[in-house]
C-alpha positions as CSV (number, residue, x, y, z in Angstrom):
1,X,-24.8,-6.3,5.5
2,X,-23.3,-3.9,7.8
3,X,-21.0,-0.7,5.7
4,X,-19.1,1.6,7.3
5,X,-17.9,4.4,5.2
6,X,-15.5,7.2,6.6
7,X,-14.8,10.9,5.8
8,X,-12.9,13.5,6.5
9,X,-9.5,12.8,6.1
10,X,-6.6,15.3,5.1
11,X,-3.6,17.4,5.8
12,X,-3.5,19.9,8.1
13,X,-0.8,21.8,10.1
14,X,0.2,21.5,13.5
15,X,-2.4,22.9,15.8
16,X,-5.5,23.1,13.3
17,X,-8.5,21.0,13.2
18,X,-10.3,18.2,11.5
19,X,-13.1,16.2,11.9
20,X,-13.9,12.4,10.5
21,X,-17.9,10.9,10.0
22,X,-18.5,7.8,10.4
23,X,-21.7,6.8,8.1
24,X,-22.9,3.1,9.0
25,X,-25.2,1.2,6.9
26,X,-27.4,-1.3,8.2
27,X,-29.2,-1.6,11.7
28,X,-26.3,-2.2,13.9
29,X,-26.0,1.6,14.6
30,X,-28.8,2.1,17.5
31,X,-27.7,-1.0,19.1
32,X,-23.9,-1.0,18.8
33,X,-21.3,0.8,20.2
34,X,-18.9,3.0,17.7
35,X,-15.3,3.7,17.6
36,X,-12.2,4.8,16.4
37,X,-9.3,3.8,15.4
38,X,-6.0,4.7,14.3
39,X,-2.8,3.3,13.3
40,X,0.8,5.2,12.1
41,X,3.1,3.7,10.2
42,X,4.9,1.1,11.6
43,X,2.6,0.8,14.5
44,X,0.0,-1.2,15.5
45,X,-3.6,0.0,15.5
46,X,-5.1,1.7,19.2
47,X,-8.1,2.6,20.6
48,X,-8.5,6.6,20.1
49,X,-12.2,6.7,20.8
50,X,-15.6,5.2,21.9
51,X,-19.1,5.8,22.4
52,X,-21.9,3.5,23.1
53,X,-25.6,3.6,22.9
54,X,-26.2,4.9,25.6
55,X,-23.7,7.8,25.4
56,X,-20.9,6.8,27.2
57,X,-17.4,7.6,26.8
58,X,-14.1,6.7,26.7
59,X,-11.0,8.2,25.4
60,X,-6.9,7.0,24.7
61,X,-5.0,9.6,27.1
62,X,-3.1,10.8,24.3
63,X,-6.4,12.6,23.2
64,X,-8.4,13.4,25.9
65,X,-9.3,16.9,26.2
66,X,-8.5,17.8,22.5
67,X,-10.6,14.9,20.6
68,X,-14.6,14.6,21.2
69,X,-16.2,11.8,19.9
70,X,-20.1,11.7,19.3
71,X,-23.3,10.3,17.2
72,X,-26.2,11.1,15.6
73,X,-28.5,8.4,15.8
74,X,-30.8,10.4,12.9
75,X,-28.0,10.0,9.9
76,X,-26.7,6.7,11.4
77,X,-23.0,8.6,11.7
78,X,-20.3,8.9,14.1
79,X,-18.1,12.0,14.4
80,X,-14.6,12.9,15.6
81,X,-14.1,16.2,15.9
82,X,-9.9,16.5,16.2
83,X,-8.6,19.5,18.3
84,X,-4.8,20.8,18.3
85,X,-3.5,17.9,16.4
86,X,0.2,17.1,16.5
87,X,2.0,15.0,14.1
88,X,1.8,12.4,16.1
89,X,-1.5,12.3,15.9
90,X,-0.8,11.3,12.6
91,X,-2.3,8.2,11.1
92,X,-4.8,6.4,9.0
93,X,-8.2,6.5,10.9
94,X,-10.6,3.8,11.4
95,X,-13.9,3.6,12.0
96,X,-16.1,0.0,13.6
97,X,-18.6,-0.9,16.0
98,X,-18.7,-3.2,18.6
99,X,-21.7,-5.8,19.2
100,X,-23.5,-5.7,22.4
101,X,-21.5,-7.2,25.4
102,X,-17.8,-7.3,23.5
103,X,-15.2,-4.9,23.6
104,X,-13.9,-6.4,20.1
105,X,-14.9,-4.3,17.2
106,X,-16.5,-6.6,14.6
107,X,-17.4,-4.2,11.6
108,X,-14.4,-2.1,10.1
109,X,-14.8,1.6,7.7
110,X,-12.0,1.1,4.7
111,X,-10.0,4.3,7.1
112,X,-9.3,7.8,6.4
113,X,-5.6,9.5,6.2
114,X,-5.4,12.4,8.6
115,X,-1.5,13.3,8.1
116,X,-0.5,16.7,10.5
117,X,2.5,18.3,8.8
118,X,4.1,21.9,8.7
């Protein structure tokens, strides 16, 4: 049984920073790629960033230079550091895991709300 649990969402003002965490249970963390998606009201869920087991990283163009994804194998945790936040970053952020050889997520967290507003 795999369980992904996000934490760290909240309300911040434009230009501020926020850090999200996703703790993964089970034995997948060492072999699965991990990633973050987000879904804003009335919009489709979009991929924000991914990191594979070898540390290769991809970002959506909209967050490049502002967001940083990382993972800590000792803690079975993936992080998303979000800097210079904008109102357009407001969304529910979801953690996801990707089995080897696929770019389709298999497991999802419950989501954490990030709101950027003055």
